[in-house]
PLY file of the C-alpha trace (Angstrom):
ply
format ascii 1.0
element vertex 243
property float x
property float y
property float z
element edge 242
property int vertex1
property int vertex2
end_header
5.92 -4.18 16.22
3.44 -1.96 14.45
4.94 -0.24 11.44
5.01 0.13 7.68
6.76 -3.22 7.29
3.57 -5.01 8.47
1.57 -4.56 5.26
-0.53 -7.73 5.44
-4.18 -6.95 4.76
-3.58 -3.21 4.34
-5.39 -1.27 1.60
-4.16 1.48 -0.71
-0.93 -0.02 -2.01
-2.39 -1.38 -5.23
-2.21 -4.92 -6.57
0.95 -6.98 -6.58
2.38 -6.92 -10.10
4.58 -10.00 -10.68
7.50 -9.38 -13.02
7.48 -11.77 -15.97
10.65 -13.89 -16.14
12.00 -12.05 -13.11
15.72 -12.73 -12.57
17.09 -13.88 -9.23
18.99 -10.58 -8.98
18.43 -7.28 -10.77
22.01 -6.12 -10.23
25.29 -7.79 -9.12
25.30 -5.94 -5.78
22.11 -7.75 -4.75
23.94 -11.08 -4.95
26.71 -9.60 -2.79
24.17 -8.56 -0.15
22.72 -12.07 -0.12
26.22 -13.55 0.25
27.01 -11.22 3.17
23.73 -12.13 4.84
24.40 -15.86 4.45
28.01 -15.62 5.60
27.03 -13.71 8.73
24.40 -16.36 9.46
27.01 -19.10 9.11
29.16 -17.20 11.61
26.12 -17.00 13.93
26.65 -13.27 14.46
22.92 -12.69 14.75
19.67 -14.63 14.67
17.07 -14.46 11.94
14.80 -12.70 14.42
17.41 -10.01 15.13
17.81 -9.49 11.38
14.06 -9.19 10.86
13.84 -6.65 13.65
16.70 -4.70 12.05
14.58 -4.44 8.89
11.62 -3.26 10.97
13.71 -0.41 12.37
14.23 1.11 8.93
12.84 4.66 8.75
9.29 4.36 7.31
9.73 6.52 4.18
13.03 4.79 3.41
11.42 1.38 3.87
8.54 2.13 1.51
10.89 3.59 -1.09
13.38 0.72 -1.00
13.67 -2.49 -2.96
13.89 -5.90 -1.28
17.69 -6.06 -1.19
18.02 -2.37 -0.31
16.07 -3.22 2.85
18.40 -6.14 3.48
21.47 -3.93 3.04
20.08 -1.30 5.41
19.32 -4.00 7.99
22.77 -5.60 7.63
24.47 -2.29 8.35
22.27 -1.74 11.38
22.68 -5.19 12.92
26.45 -5.38 12.26
26.90 -2.03 13.99
24.74 -3.30 16.86
27.02 -6.35 17.16
30.23 -4.33 17.07
31.40 -5.78 13.73
31.30 -2.32 12.12
31.25 1.20 13.46
29.35 4.10 12.00
32.63 6.02 11.60
34.20 3.15 9.61
31.18 2.98 7.35
31.10 6.72 6.71
34.85 6.79 6.06
34.47 4.06 3.45
31.59 5.93 1.79
33.75 9.05 1.54
36.66 7.07 0.10
34.48 5.47 -2.56
33.00 8.85 -3.48
36.55 10.14 -3.96
37.43 7.32 -6.34
38.85 4.63 -4.09
38.86 1.17 -5.60
36.07 -1.16 -4.47
37.09 -4.07 -2.27
38.47 -6.92 -4.36
36.26 -9.94 -4.82
37.35 -13.31 -3.54
38.39 -14.33 -7.03
40.31 -11.22 -8.08
43.72 -12.41 -6.90
43.44 -16.17 -7.23
41.10 -16.85 -10.10
37.30 -17.13 -10.02
35.49 -17.72 -6.75
35.09 -21.36 -5.80
31.73 -23.04 -6.07
30.05 -24.60 -3.05
30.75 -28.04 -4.52
34.49 -27.35 -4.69
34.86 -26.12 -1.11
35.07 -29.36 0.82
34.94 -29.65 4.58
35.57 -32.73 6.74
32.14 -34.11 5.81
31.82 -32.85 2.25
31.00 -29.54 0.51
30.43 -26.50 2.71
26.94 -25.13 2.10
24.65 -22.84 4.02
22.32 -24.71 6.37
20.06 -22.48 8.47
20.05 -23.20 12.18
16.98 -25.15 13.20
14.52 -23.29 15.47
13.07 -26.56 16.79
13.74 -27.29 20.45
12.86 -30.13 22.85
9.43 -29.78 24.41
9.45 -28.76 28.07
5.68 -28.98 28.50
2.69 -30.45 26.73
1.12 -28.08 24.15
-1.94 -26.32 25.49
-3.91 -26.78 22.26
-4.62 -29.64 19.87
-5.93 -29.76 16.27
-9.58 -28.75 16.18
-9.41 -26.46 19.23
-11.02 -23.06 18.75
-8.86 -20.13 19.80
-8.67 -16.34 19.68
-5.53 -14.37 19.00
-4.61 -11.76 21.57
-5.02 -8.04 20.99
-1.52 -6.70 21.54
0.58 -3.89 20.09
4.19 -4.69 21.05
6.94 -2.13 20.64
9.36 -4.89 19.64
9.44 -7.74 17.16
6.50 -10.12 16.83
5.26 -12.67 14.31
1.60 -11.94 15.05
0.45 -9.62 12.23
-1.92 -6.75 12.96
-4.68 -8.04 10.70
-4.89 -11.29 12.72
-5.07 -9.82 16.22
-8.25 -10.42 18.20
-9.55 -12.87 15.60
-11.13 -16.34 15.94
-9.34 -19.33 14.49
-9.00 -23.10 14.71
-5.83 -25.06 15.46
-4.94 -26.98 12.30
-1.70 -28.64 13.44
1.02 -28.53 16.07
4.54 -27.92 14.72
6.35 -28.77 17.96
8.36 -26.43 20.17
10.21 -23.55 18.48
12.39 -20.59 19.47
10.15 -17.65 20.41
11.02 -14.79 18.00
9.66 -12.02 20.23
12.40 -12.85 22.74
15.15 -13.96 20.34
14.99 -10.69 18.39
15.96 -8.71 21.50
18.72 -10.87 22.97
16.43 -12.24 25.68
17.23 -15.88 25.01
15.27 -18.44 23.05
12.31 -18.99 25.43
10.95 -21.81 23.22
7.25 -22.57 23.20
4.75 -24.57 21.11
4.09 -23.36 17.57
0.76 -23.96 15.81
-0.70 -23.62 12.35
-3.95 -21.73 12.92
-6.72 -21.56 10.29
-8.75 -18.35 9.93
-11.80 -17.73 7.79
-10.92 -14.89 5.41
-14.09 -13.00 6.31
-13.22 -13.25 10.00
-10.04 -11.34 9.17
-11.28 -8.81 6.60
-15.06 -8.79 6.79
-17.52 -9.03 3.92
-15.03 -7.62 1.41
-13.00 -10.84 1.63
-13.48 -13.57 -0.94
-16.02 -16.16 0.24
-15.01 -19.70 1.19
-11.35 -18.78 1.66
-9.09 -19.58 4.61
-5.73 -18.23 5.75
-3.23 -20.33 7.71
-0.77 -18.61 10.05
2.01 -20.14 12.14
1.55 -18.67 15.61
3.22 -19.25 18.98
1.23 -20.40 22.00
1.48 -17.11 23.90
-0.27 -15.34 21.00
-3.36 -17.46 21.62
-6.08 -18.00 24.17
-9.08 -20.36 24.23
-12.14 -19.12 22.38
-14.43 -17.20 24.69
-11.70 -15.99 27.07
-11.34 -12.22 27.52
-8.71 -10.82 25.17
-6.02 -8.16 25.52
-3.20 -9.55 27.65
0.34 -9.52 26.35
2.19 -12.68 25.28
4.14 -14.33 28.08
7.78 -13.39 28.24
7.43 -10.06 26.39
0 1
1 2
2 3
3 4
4 5
5 6
6 7
7 8
8 9
9 10
10 11
11 12
12 13
13 14
14 15
15 16
16 17
17 18
18 19
19 20
20 21
21 22
22 23
23 24
24 25
25 26
26 27
27 28
28 29
29 30
30 31
31 32
32 33
33 34
34 35
35 36
36 37
37 38
38 39
39 40
40 41
41 42
42 43
43 44
44 45
45 46
46 47
47 48
48 49
49 50
50 51
51 52
52 53
53 54
54 55
55 56
56 57
57 58
58 59
59 60
60 61
61 62
62 63
63 64
64 65
65 66
66 67
67 68
68 69
69 70
70 71
71 72
72 73
73 74
74 75
75 76
76 77
77 78
78 79
79 80
80 81
81 82
82 83
83 84
84 85
85 86
86 87
87 88
88 89
89 90
90 91
91 92
92 93
93 94
94 95
95 96
96 97
97 98
98 99
99 100
100 101
101 102
102 103
103 104
104 105
105 106
106 107
107 108
108 109
109 110
110 111
111 112
112 113
113 114
114 115
115 116
116 117
117 118
118 119
119 120
120 121
121 122
122 123
123 124
124 125
125 126
126 127
127 128
128 129
129 130
130 131
131 132
132 133
133 134
134 135
135 136
136 137
137 138
138 139
139 140
140 141
141 142
142 143
143 144
144 145
145 146
146 147
147 148
148 149
149 150
150 151
151 152
152 153
153 154
154 155
155 156
156 157
157 158
158 159
159 160
160 161
161 162
162 163
163 164
164 165
165 166
166 167
167 168
168 169
169 170
170 171
171 172
172 173
173 174
174 175
175 176
176 177
177 178
178 179
179 180
180 181
181 182
182 183
183 184
184 185
185 186
186 187
187 188
188 189
189 190
190 191
191 192
192 193
193 194
194 195
195 196
196 197
197 198
198 199
199 200
200 201
201 202
202 203
203 204
204 205
205 206
206 207
207 208
208 209
209 210
210 211
211 212
212 213
213 214
214 215
215 216
216 217
217 218
218 219
219 220
220 221
221 222
222 223
223 224
224 225
225 226
226 227
227 228
228 229
229 230
230 231
231 232
232 233
233 234
234 235
235 236
236 237
237 238
238 239
239 240
240 241
241 242
């Protein structure tokens, strides 16, 4: 969907300033948010596409003024309410209680020693660790494109989730490789099923994306689903299949 979260290629936000010796977390609560996100993924309460779309639904000013894990926390609240795990009333009641001095929820190690490490939590086949669900699915049809084929991306402005960034719409590219058949995020994000289709790595000349201001002799590679593409020379503007 078009929104402030899709910042690729946009001007006016200044250069990216990497933080020297940046820690994994800037505060303990960020690690808690990551743990909640991973645990909910293990429980398969939502897909990665549903979570990404929850981030995209953050109010624009709040999104731009938030840190990385603040965006994650906002999205977790939204998607867990959507799934019926939490209610807005429960959340607001807990906020009031904390503001009035209620004790925070106890950590897993507060009553029985320190939390266990992943290596010490053994399942039937060894330690229990987080393994993301694979998006790869069996092919139901032969891919339409092959490496070397020239394509154009479609000009679309979906109201829902998509992995086709604005700066790459209506642009010429070349198929670099075929990744196989993958879950289609535009459908998965909205509870419409997986609708798997071929996924390609597509190479774009930087100047085809951003004009003469782009650095010369540079290329950008994007992983794009088949319904985002059409053969070079075909009229553009139709929406991806299944959306």
